C-alpha positions as a LaTeX table, in Angstrom:
\begin{tabular}{lrrr}
\hline
Residue & $x$ (\AA) & $y$ (\AA) & $z$ (\AA) \\
\hline
Met1 & $-3.48$ & $-7.10$ & $-16.60$ \\
Lys2 & $-1.61$ & $-3.98$ & $-15.33$ \\
Phe3 & 1.89 & $-4.34$ & $-13.92$ \\
Gly4 & 3.34 & $-2.55$ & $-11.19$ \\
Val5 & 6.24 & $-2.73$ & $-8.66$ \\
Ser6 & 6.28 & $-3.14$ & $-4.80$ \\
Thr7 & 9.51 & $-2.68$ & $-2.81$ \\
Phe8 & 10.98 & $-1.17$ & 0.33 \\
Ile9 & 12.99 & 2.08 & $-0.53$ \\
Thr10 & 15.77 & 2.62 & 2.17 \\
Asp11 & 19.03 & 4.86 & 2.41 \\
Gln12 & 21.02 & 1.82 & 1.11 \\
Gly13 & 19.22 & 1.28 & $-2.30$ \\
Ile14 & 18.33 & 3.11 & $-5.23$ \\
Ser15 & 17.15 & 6.72 & $-4.79$ \\
Pro16 & 13.43 & 7.54 & $-5.07$ \\
Thr17 & 14.22 & 10.13 & $-7.97$ \\
Ser18 & 16.10 & 7.36 & $-9.99$ \\
Leu19 & 13.56 & 4.70 & $-9.28$ \\
Gly20 & 10.35 & 6.68 & $-10.60$ \\
Pro21 & 11.61 & 7.56 & $-13.94$ \\
Ala22 & 13.12 & 4.31 & $-14.33$ \\
Leu23 & 9.54 & 2.67 & $-13.60$ \\
Glu24 & 7.50 & 4.82 & $-16.25$ \\
Glu25 & 10.44 & 4.34 & $-18.74$ \\
Arg26 & 9.68 & 0.57 & $-18.65$ \\
Ala27 & 5.95 & 0.86 & $-18.88$ \\
Phe28 & 5.16 & $-0.15$ & $-15.18$ \\
Asp29 & 1.89 & 1.61 & $-14.14$ \\
Ser30 & 2.43 & 1.90 & $-10.40$ \\
Leu31 & 4.73 & 1.77 & $-7.38$ \\
Phe32 & 3.82 & 0.61 & $-4.15$ \\
Ile33 & 6.36 & 1.09 & $-1.05$ \\
Ala34 & 6.28 & $-0.35$ & 2.35 \\
Glu35 & 6.11 & 1.52 & 5.70 \\
His36 & 7.79 & 0.92 & 8.99 \\
Thr37 & 8.61 & 3.80 & 11.35 \\
His38 & 11.04 & 1.76 & 13.25 \\
Ile39 & 11.70 & $-1.89$ & 14.68 \\
Pro40 & 11.99 & $-2.34$ & 18.35 \\
Ala41 & 15.47 & $-3.83$ & 19.13 \\
Asp42 & 13.77 & $-6.26$ & 21.58 \\
Arg43 & 11.02 & $-7.29$ & 19.21 \\
Arg44 & 9.35 & $-10.53$ & 20.33 \\
Thr45 & 6.67 & $-10.70$ & 17.47 \\
Pro46 & 8.09 & $-13.40$ & 14.95 \\
Tyr47 & 8.61 & $-12.29$ & 11.40 \\
Pro48 & 5.63 & $-13.40$ & 9.49 \\
Met49 & 8.17 & $-14.65$ & 6.74 \\
Gly50 & 10.18 & $-16.64$ & 9.17 \\
Gly51 & 13.81 & $-16.42$ & 10.02 \\
Glu52 & 15.72 & $-13.02$ & 10.74 \\
Leu53 & 13.92 & $-9.81$ & 10.07 \\
Pro54 & 15.72 & $-8.14$ & 6.93 \\
Glu55 & 17.46 & $-5.02$ & 7.70 \\
Ile56 & 15.25 & $-3.09$ & 5.21 \\
Tyr57 & 12.32 & $-3.07$ & 7.58 \\
Tyr58 & 14.05 & $-0.60$ & 9.91 \\
Arg59 & 15.62 & 1.44 & 6.96 \\
Thr60 & 12.61 & 2.59 & 5.20 \\
Leu61 & 12.19 & 6.13 & 4.03 \\
Asp62 & 8.83 & 7.89 & 5.10 \\
Pro63 & 6.48 & 6.71 & 2.50 \\
Phe64 & 4.90 & 10.09 & 1.98 \\
Val65 & 8.29 & 11.93 & 1.54 \\
Ala66 & 9.64 & 9.12 & $-0.69$ \\
Leu67 & 6.49 & 9.27 & $-2.87$ \\
Thr68 & 6.48 & 13.12 & $-3.24$ \\
Ala69 & 9.90 & 12.92 & $-4.51$ \\
Ile70 & 8.76 & 10.43 & $-7.21$ \\
Gly71 & 5.77 & 12.25 & $-7.85$ \\
Val72 & 7.79 & 15.38 & $-8.93$ \\
Val73 & 10.09 & 13.51 & $-11.30$ \\
Thr74 & 7.18 & 11.43 & $-12.86$ \\
Glu75 & 4.28 & 12.12 & $-14.84$ \\
Arg76 & 2.08 & 9.09 & $-15.08$ \\
Leu77 & 3.30 & 6.61 & $-12.36$ \\
Leu78 & 0.57 & 5.81 & $-9.88$ \\
Leu79 & 2.07 & 6.39 & $-6.10$ \\
Gly80 & 0.91 & 3.65 & $-3.72$ \\
Thr81 & 1.70 & 3.11 & $-0.06$ \\
Gly82 & 1.93 & $-0.73$ & 0.30 \\
Ile83 & 1.03 & $-0.44$ & 3.01 \\
Ala84 & 0.60 & 2.46 & 5.21 \\
Leu85 & 0.25 & 1.28 & 8.88 \\
Val86 & $-3.00$ & 2.93 & 9.88 \\
Pro87 & $-2.92$ & 1.78 & 13.41 \\
Gln88 & 0.35 & 3.87 & 13.93 \\
Arg89 & $-0.74$ & 6.94 & 12.39 \\
Asp90 & $-2.55$ & 10.11 & 13.50 \\
Pro91 & $-5.86$ & 10.13 & 11.35 \\
Ile92 & $-5.71$ & 14.06 & 10.73 \\
Thr93 & $-2.01$ & 14.31 & 9.86 \\
Thr94 & $-2.41$ & 11.07 & 7.62 \\
Ala95 & $-5.32$ & 12.53 & 5.65 \\
Lys96 & $-3.60$ & 15.63 & 5.14 \\
Glu97 & $-0.53$ & 13.84 & 3.78 \\
Val98 & $-2.68$ & 11.86 & 1.49 \\
Ala99 & $-4.36$ & 14.68 & 0.08 \\
Ser100 & $-1.27$ & 16.78 & $-0.26$ \\
Leu101 & 0.53 & 14.13 & $-2.24$ \\
Asp102 & $-2.65$ & 13.63 & $-4.43$ \\
Leu103 & $-2.71$ & 17.47 & $-5.07$ \\
Val104 & 1.03 & 17.79 & $-6.04$ \\
Ser105 & 1.02 & 14.56 & $-7.92$ \\
Gly106 & $-2.04$ & 15.47 & $-10.03$ \\
Gly107 & $-4.19$ & 12.74 & $-8.56$ \\
Arg108 & $-2.13$ & 9.86 & $-8.59$ \\
Val109 & $-2.20$ & 8.40 & $-5.02$ \\
Ile110 & $-3.46$ & 4.91 & $-4.18$ \\
Phe111 & $-3.75$ & 4.79 & $-0.59$ \\
Gly112 & $-2.72$ & 1.22 & 0.58 \\
Val113 & $-3.65$ & 0.42 & 4.31 \\
Gly114 & $-3.17$ & $-2.37$ & 6.63 \\
Val115 & $-3.32$ & $-3.22$ & 10.29 \\
Gly116 & 0.49 & $-4.31$ & 10.81 \\
Trp117 & 1.94 & $-7.36$ & 12.49 \\
Asn118 & 4.60 & $-6.14$ & 14.72 \\
Arg119 & 2.94 & $-5.73$ & 18.15 \\
Glu120 & 6.21 & $-4.02$ & 19.75 \\
Glu121 & 6.20 & $-1.50$ & 17.02 \\
Met122 & 2.56 & $-0.43$ & 17.32 \\
Arg123 & 2.74 & $-0.36$ & 21.23 \\
Asn124 & 5.32 & 2.20 & 20.78 \\
His125 & 2.86 & 4.40 & 19.04 \\
Gly126 & 0.29 & 3.93 & 22.02 \\
Thr127 & $-1.58$ & 1.42 & 20.08 \\
Asp128 & $-3.14$ & $-1.65$ & 21.72 \\
Pro129 & $-2.57$ & $-4.74$ & 19.17 \\
Ala130 & $-5.68$ & $-6.23$ & 20.52 \\
Thr131 & $-7.97$ & $-3.38$ & 19.16 \\
Arg132 & $-5.71$ & $-2.34$ & 16.02 \\
Gly133 & $-8.50$ & $-3.62$ & 13.80 \\
Arg134 & $-11.32$ & $-1.46$ & 15.14 \\
Leu135 & $-8.91$ & 1.55 & 15.60 \\
Thr136 & $-7.95$ & 1.17 & 11.96 \\
Asp137 & $-11.62$ & 0.89 & 10.75 \\
Glu138 & $-12.32$ & 3.88 & 12.77 \\
Arg139 & $-9.27$ & 6.00 & 11.68 \\
Leu140 & $-10.52$ & 5.27 & 8.02 \\
Arg141 & $-13.80$ & 6.47 & 8.52 \\
Ala142 & $-12.45$ & 9.85 & 10.09 \\
Met143 & $-10.14$ & 10.29 & 7.32 \\
Arg144 & $-12.88$ & 9.74 & 4.56 \\
Glu145 & $-14.79$ & 12.60 & 6.59 \\
Leu146 & $-11.78$ & 14.91 & 6.49 \\
Trp147 & $-11.37$ & 14.39 & 2.78 \\
Thr148 & $-15.07$ & 14.77 & 1.83 \\
Ser149 & $-16.66$ & 17.38 & 4.34 \\
Glu150 & $-16.18$ & 21.12 & 4.29 \\
Arg151 & $-16.72$ & 20.99 & 7.95 \\
Ala152 & $-15.26$ & 17.57 & 9.02 \\
Glu153 & $-16.48$ & 16.17 & 12.44 \\
Phe154 & $-16.03$ & 12.66 & 13.96 \\
His155 & $-17.03$ & 11.03 & 17.23 \\
Gly156 & $-15.90$ & 7.45 & 18.05 \\
Glu157 & $-14.40$ & 5.09 & 20.35 \\
Phe158 & $-10.79$ & 6.16 & 19.46 \\
Val159 & $-11.16$ & 9.17 & 17.14 \\
Asn160 & $-13.09$ & 12.23 & 18.41 \\
Phe161 & $-12.99$ & 15.90 & 16.87 \\
Asp162 & $-15.57$ & 18.46 & 16.77 \\
Pro163 & $-16.11$ & 20.22 & 13.42 \\
Val164 & $-12.90$ & 21.31 & 11.62 \\
Phe165 & $-11.68$ & 22.90 & 8.30 \\
Ala166 & $-8.95$ & 20.49 & 6.81 \\
Trp167 & $-7.54$ & 21.18 & 3.33 \\
Pro168 & $-6.29$ & 20.40 & 0.78 \\
Lys169 & $-9.07$ & 18.01 & $-0.41$ \\
Pro170 & $-7.64$ & 15.26 & $-2.67$ \\
Val171 & $-7.87$ & 15.66 & $-6.48$ \\
Gln172 & $-9.61$ & 12.24 & $-6.69$ \\
Arg173 & $-13.22$ & 12.29 & $-5.66$ \\
Pro174 & $-14.55$ & 11.60 & $-3.33$ \\
His175 & $-10.97$ & 10.59 & $-2.35$ \\
Pro176 & $-7.89$ & 8.51 & $-3.51$ \\
Pro177 & $-8.72$ & 4.74 & $-3.88$ \\
Ile178 & $-8.20$ & 2.71 & $-0.92$ \\
Tyr179 & $-6.59$ & $-0.66$ & $-1.23$ \\
Val180 & $-7.01$ & $-2.75$ & 1.81 \\
Gly181 & $-4.21$ & $-5.33$ & 2.43 \\
Gly182 & $-4.23$ & $-8.51$ & 4.47 \\
Gly183 & $-5.56$ & $-11.89$ & 4.19 \\
Glu184 & $-9.32$ & $-13.35$ & 4.75 \\
Gly185 & $-9.44$ & $-11.67$ & 8.24 \\
Ala186 & $-9.40$ & $-8.28$ & 6.44 \\
Phe187 & $-12.14$ & $-9.23$ & 3.99 \\
Arg188 & $-15.00$ & $-7.22$ & 6.18 \\
Arg189 & $-12.67$ & $-4.19$ & 5.79 \\
Val190 & $-12.24$ & $-4.54$ & 2.18 \\
Ala191 & $-16.07$ & $-4.93$ & 1.65 \\
Glu192 & $-16.45$ & $-1.64$ & 3.79 \\
Phe193 & $-13.41$ & 0.44 & 2.70 \\
Gly194 & $-11.86$ & $-1.29$ & $-0.17$ \\
Asp195 & $-11.72$ & 0.11 & $-3.61$ \\
Ala196 & $-9.54$ & $-2.91$ & $-4.17$ \\
Trp197 & $-8.05$ & $-5.74$ & $-2.25$ \\
Leu198 & $-4.26$ & $-5.67$ & $-1.84$ \\
Ala199 & $-3.67$ & $-9.50$ & $-1.53$ \\
Gly200 & $-0.52$ & $-11.34$ & $-0.57$ \\
Ser201 & 1.47 & $-13.24$ & $-3.15$ \\
Ala202 & $-0.49$ & $-16.58$ & $-2.54$ \\
Pro203 & $-0.26$ & $-18.98$ & $-5.23$ \\
Pro204 & $-3.04$ & $-18.44$ & $-7.98$ \\
Gln205 & $-4.63$ & $-22.14$ & $-6.93$ \\
Glu206 & $-5.07$ & $-20.49$ & $-3.31$ \\
Leu207 & $-5.88$ & $-17.03$ & $-4.30$ \\
Gly208 & $-8.88$ & $-17.72$ & $-6.56$ \\
Pro209 & $-11.18$ & $-19.36$ & $-3.86$ \\
Gln210 & $-10.13$ & $-16.34$ & $-1.62$ \\
Ile211 & $-11.22$ & $-13.95$ & $-4.38$ \\
Glu212 & $-14.47$ & $-15.98$ & $-4.67$ \\
Arg213 & $-15.18$ & $-15.73$ & $-0.92$ \\
Leu214 & $-14.33$ & $-12.05$ & $-0.82$ \\
Arg215 & $-16.68$ & $-11.11$ & $-3.50$ \\
Ala216 & $-19.38$ & $-13.19$ & $-2.02$ \\
Leu217 & $-18.88$ & $-11.17$ & 1.27 \\
Ala218 & $-18.78$ & $-7.79$ & $-0.40$ \\
Asp219 & $-21.69$ & $-8.40$ & $-2.86$ \\
Arg220 & $-19.61$ & $-6.85$ & $-5.79$ \\
Glu221 & $-16.60$ & $-7.53$ & $-8.06$ \\
Val222 & $-13.83$ & $-6.09$ & $-5.91$ \\
Pro223 & $-10.66$ & $-5.57$ & $-7.98$ \\
Val224 & $-7.51$ & $-7.28$ & $-6.78$ \\
Thr225 & $-3.93$ & $-6.20$ & $-7.00$ \\
Val226 & $-1.50$ & $-8.90$ & $-5.89$ \\
Tyr227 & 1.52 & $-7.90$ & $-3.96$ \\
Ala228 & 5.07 & $-8.95$ & $-4.13$ \\
Val229 & 4.68 & $-11.27$ & $-7.14$ \\
Pro230 & 7.86 & $-13.37$ & $-7.94$ \\
Asp231 & 9.18 & $-13.09$ & $-11.74$ \\
Asp232 & 7.77 & $-16.65$ & $-12.68$ \\
Pro233 & 5.94 & $-16.85$ & $-15.79$ \\
Glu234 & 3.91 & $-19.69$ & $-14.57$ \\
Gln235 & 2.87 & $-17.72$ & $-11.67$ \\
Val236 & 1.85 & $-14.65$ & $-13.83$ \\
Glu237 & $-0.02$ & $-16.68$ & $-16.13$ \\
Gly238 & $-1.98$ & $-18.16$ & $-13.19$ \\
Tyr239 & $-2.98$ & $-14.78$ & $-11.87$ \\
Gly240 & $-4.08$ & $-13.64$ & $-15.17$ \\
Ser241 & $-6.21$ & $-16.65$ & $-15.61$ \\
Leu242 & $-8.16$ & $-15.22$ & $-12.25$ \\
Gly243 & $-8.70$ & $-11.97$ & $-13.83$ \\
Val244 & $-6.76$ & $-9.77$ & $-11.31$ \\
Glu245 & $-6.46$ & $-6.27$ & $-12.09$ \\
Arg246 & $-2.74$ & $-5.76$ & $-11.26$ \\
Leu247 & 0.42 & $-7.67$ & $-10.30$ \\
Leu248 & 3.06 & $-5.86$ & $-8.37$ \\
Phe249 & 6.32 & $-7.51$ & $-8.94$ \\
Tyr250 & 8.63 & $-7.42$ & $-5.84$ \\
Val251 & 11.87 & $-5.74$ & $-6.42$ \\
Pro252 & 14.67 & $-6.25$ & $-3.85$ \\
Thr253 & 16.38 & $-3.17$ & $-2.52$ \\
Leu254 & 19.52 & $-2.99$ & $-4.21$ \\
Pro255 & 21.87 & $-0.10$ & $-5.67$ \\
Glu256 & 20.71 & 1.77 & $-8.90$ \\
Arg257 & 22.73 & $-0.56$ & $-11.36$ \\
Glu258 & 21.53 & $-3.83$ & $-10.02$ \\
Thr259 & 17.97 & $-2.17$ & $-9.60$ \\
Leu260 & 17.84 & $-1.18$ & $-13.05$ \\
Glu261 & 19.01 & $-4.55$ & $-14.40$ \\
His262 & 16.39 & $-6.27$ & $-12.43$ \\
Leu263 & 13.62 & $-3.85$ & $-13.77$ \\
Asp264 & 14.65 & $-4.71$ & $-17.41$ \\
Arg265 & 14.09 & $-8.30$ & $-16.69$ \\
Leu266 & 10.67 & $-7.58$ & $-15.15$ \\
Ala267 & 9.64 & $-5.23$ & $-17.93$ \\
Glu268 & 10.46 & $-7.97$ & $-20.46$ \\
Leu269 & 8.23 & $-10.52$ & $-18.65$ \\
Ala270 & 5.54 & $-8.06$ & $-18.29$ \\
Ala271 & 5.42 & $-7.28$ & $-21.77$ \\
Arg272 & 4.44 & $-10.71$ & $-22.68$ \\
Tyr273 & 0.99 & $-10.38$ & $-21.09$ \\
Arg274 & 0.11 & $-6.87$ & $-22.04$ \\
\hline
\end{tabular}
């Protein structure tokens, strides 16, 4: 089982260029970072975890800027979006950002994607929450076309462009792996686009049946990465018994000294299961 980290990188916590090398030094294989462009002040959509929305949600750095900075100061760390909010992103621009990061990092990108939950946020990007699933699927299809075709062309309900030249192409072929986030409602998206399922931190006893249903729908052995895992040995062992590919420990957004101390504890736990 592989071990990585999921976190929110903000202007108040450890810097990206300190975090990346610290993860490599502690033998973590990957970093997945969250994305929110902004949070509307008059938001009505409830926070999925309940209670008040943490400040980190509206202080996140742009994921591709942060991951580029990390890629420059690391050699092996996989650079993941966890998740990129595809319904809020122009597909042509996003395809170029993903491919550019894959190029400058030497092929280390994992493109974690999802549809998002904050309806007011996506409306500010001109997205109708009611159609965000179809929009996400279409933008992913368009991005795959941009990554893999010399003369890319796409005509759909939401995305429409005549033949274009779009470079760079990703180092990873045919394109960086797509990890699809979400619950069971995303399983058809995982089946069509997913090189892996980026699962939420449901307890192992709940996750096991979900994995079985996903693999039955997809008719293949879909790898699973579990997002925001607590540092609980019992939970880690439970996920290991399910045969998941990777666990992403959740790292709270803290100043450098506190973050490094937390990473030391996580690395010690991960070492027991390698």
